[in-house]
N, C-alpha and C positions, 0 to 999 in steps of 0.2 A: 583472503579478503572477505569481510562480512558485508552483506548487502541487505537492503530493505526494499520491499515492494510497497508503493502506495496503492490505493484501491484500484485506480486505472491500470496500473502495472499488473496487478493480480488478475483483473478481468481480461487484459490482453493475453497473459500467459495461458489463461484457461480457454482462450479463443472466443471471448464474449465481448470483445471491443472492436470498434472499426480500425483503430490504429494497432499496429503490430510492432512488437518488439523487434529490434534489429537482430541479425544473426550474431553479431558480436556481443550484444547484451545477453542473448540466450546462451551463448558459450560461457560467458562470465557467470551467469546463474548456475549452470552446471558445474563449473569449476570452483564456486564459492565454498568456503568452509561452512558458512551458515547464511541462510536467506531467511530474513525475519519478515513477518507480516503483523501489522498492528491489529488488535482485537476490535479497534474501532472500525476497521474495514468491513468486518462482518455486519456491524450495526448499520453502516452506510449502505451496503449492498441490500440488506433486508428492508430498509426504509424505501429505497429506490424501487425495489421489486414490489412492495406493498402498494405504493403509489402508481404502479404500472408504468414507471419510467425506465424499467430495465427488464429485458427478457433474459431469463436465465437458461434458455434453450431446453435441454433435456432435464434440467434440475427442477423439481417442484417447488423448492424453497432454498433460501440463502444458506441455511445450515448444511444442507446436503452438498451444495456447491463447495462451501467452506471445507467440509471434511474430505471430500474428494481431492480438492486442489492441494490442501496442506499435506495430505498423504502422498499424492502422486508426484508432487514437486519437492517433497521433503522440506516444507517450510516450517519455521519455528514461530509459534504464536507469541507475540509480546502482549502481556497484560497492561492495562493502563493504571498507573498509580496516581495518588493524589498530587504528588510532586510533578508529574507529567501534565496533569490538568493545569496546575498553576503556572508551569513554564509555558504552556501553550497560549495562556492569556497574557503573559509577559512579553511575548514576541512583538517585534515591530509589526505594524499593520499593513504589511505588503499583500497579505492574503486574508480574506474575510471567512473562508470556509473553516468551520470548527474542526471538521475531520481531518483536513490538510494540516491544520495548526497542531493537532495532537501528533500526527505522524512526523511533522517536522521536529517537534520537541523531542520525540523519542529517538529519531535519527540523530539529532545533535547531541543528545546526551550520551548515546553509545558510540558516536563518531562513525556512523554508517553512511555508505554511499547509497543514495536513494534512487530507485528506478521509477521514473515518472515521466509523463508527457507534459506536465504543467510547467512552463518556463518561469513562472513566478516563484517556484519553490527554490530555485537557485539563488534568490535574493537573500536567503537566510544564512549564507556562509556554510552551507553544507554541500558535499559533493553529490551531484546529480548526474544521472545518465538515462537514456531512453532506448 
């Protein structure tokens, strides 16, 4: 099974979020054939850190966190295509966050189970878990 982490899922996996992934979810991540992460999550983390809304702990910047997490957890980065941007705008308006909409579009296109704490993301007909 292939999985995808949203930004909060990535921060939780890296130990930088208040919410923690369940033991079952961590086991599924370890057992997954592939665990994807959207490139837009790096953008979102970098913006939050720059605005001082996110403490990255020992990491001086978002890129170093990204590089360490993708290597340590064997995450596969998904680039964002023009088609993904278009699909994210075409989604129903259950969620206004553009980063989440991009991640939803990517997960839906690739039929991935999304690891998220956001209950609204389940309204898009994609499989979610936390």
